[in-house]
N, C-alpha and C positions, 0 to 999 in steps of 0.2 A: 863846258858850261862851269860859271863859278855861280853858286849860292852863299848870300852873306844872309845871317841871320842872327839877333840881338837885342837885347833888353836896352831900349835907347829911344829918346824923345828926338832925336836931331840926326845925327848920323853914325852909320856903320861901314867902315872902309878896310881895307886891305892895300898895304904899300910895297913893292916888289923895290929892294935896296941891293948894292953890292957891298954896303959895308957896315949894315945895322946902325946906321945913323937917319935921321931924317932931313937928308939933304940931297938934291938932285934925284927923288925918288918917282916913280911911276904909282898915283894912287888911286886904286879905283872903289868908286864908294856908292852907297845907296841912301840917300839923305829926303829927310821929311819936311813938306813943307805944312808950316804950323796954319797956315790960313785954310788948308783943305784937306787936310793931311793926308795927300797926295804924297806918294813916292818915287823918286827918281833917279835913275842909275847916272853916273857923271864919271868921267873922265877928269883928274885932276892930277898935279903934280908938286912938288915940295922943291921950291926952287934951290940954287948952289949954296946960299948961304943957310946955314942950320938956324932955327927959330924963326925964319922969315915966313910970312903968311902964306899958304897954302893957295896953289892958283891953280882955276880953270883952263882946261886944254881948250885953247879957241875953236878946234874943228871936231872935237867928240867924235872924230872918224875912227871907226873898224869898233865900236859897240853897239851890240845889239840888247835889248832889254828885252827880256822873255817874259817875267811877271815880276810884279813887284805888291806890296801889301804893308797896312801897319793897322795892329790889332792890339788891343790890352798892350798896349807900351812896348809893342815889339814889331822892331823892322825885319823885314825878310825883304828878298829880291834874289831874283836868277839872273843871269846875262851872259854872255859871250863877247870875246875881245879878241881881233885877230893877234894869232901868235907872235908874226912877227912886228917890229916897232916899226909905227908908222912917223909919227913926229920926232924931232930932238928929244924930248920929254918923254917920250914911251920908252919901255923895255922890254925887251925879245923875251917873252913869257917862257919860251923853251930853256933860258938860260939857266943856270945854278943860281938861285937869290936867294936873301934873305925875305921873309915874310914879317911883314910889321900890323899889327891888327889893332883897331882903334874905336873908340865911340864917343859920340857927345850927345849931349841934351838939348845943344843949339841946332837948331835945321834952318831953312830958310829955303829962299827961289834956286831952284835947278841951275840959274845962271849964277849964281854965285860961289865960291870957293867956301870949304870945308873950313868951320871955323874951330880954333883948338881944342883938341879932344879933351874929356873931361876928366879922365885917369890917365895913367903913363899907359903907352902902348906897350901890348907884348910883342917880343922880338924872338923869332924862333931861333931855335941855339945854332943850327946848322942852314945852311943852303937847301935848298927845294927847288924842285922842277914841276912847277903847276900842272904842266901837262902831263908827267908822268905819275906823280903821286903825293899827297900833301899830310903824311902821315908822320911828319917830322914835325908838325908845326906844334906849338904850346897852345893849351886854352887861353883863348882872348881875354879881353874885360868884357862884363855885361855877356857873358856866355854867348861868346860869338861861336857861329857856327860855319864854316866853309868846307864843300863838298866838292 
């Protein structure tokens, strides 16, 4: 199970990358809808071109939401995703991957992509295998916690 928590009004997310850049990455996030303050877990990806807009994975397959919350400007969610890649935009989570942590003050509907992050994402110095350990991760913007 993954738990993301951060001081953010829009979204908090973790990306899984082969190369520490924000292209061709699998991104899992928790996004707040400002219309009703609900929080949804969404599976997205960064396309092959760096700086291209993030896109929603059309199937959302393999993601199970356990809990979500927005309280006092803090987004919290717990969820799981199948370890093996399901679609072409997914990464196998048992691979050693760089982790990218980001937040944004801009939320929206769970059917729309994540808008650009508010601060520069923190990127792990080393590859990590999230199925074994996340102790190699740096602190992320907005005090993001991933357990």
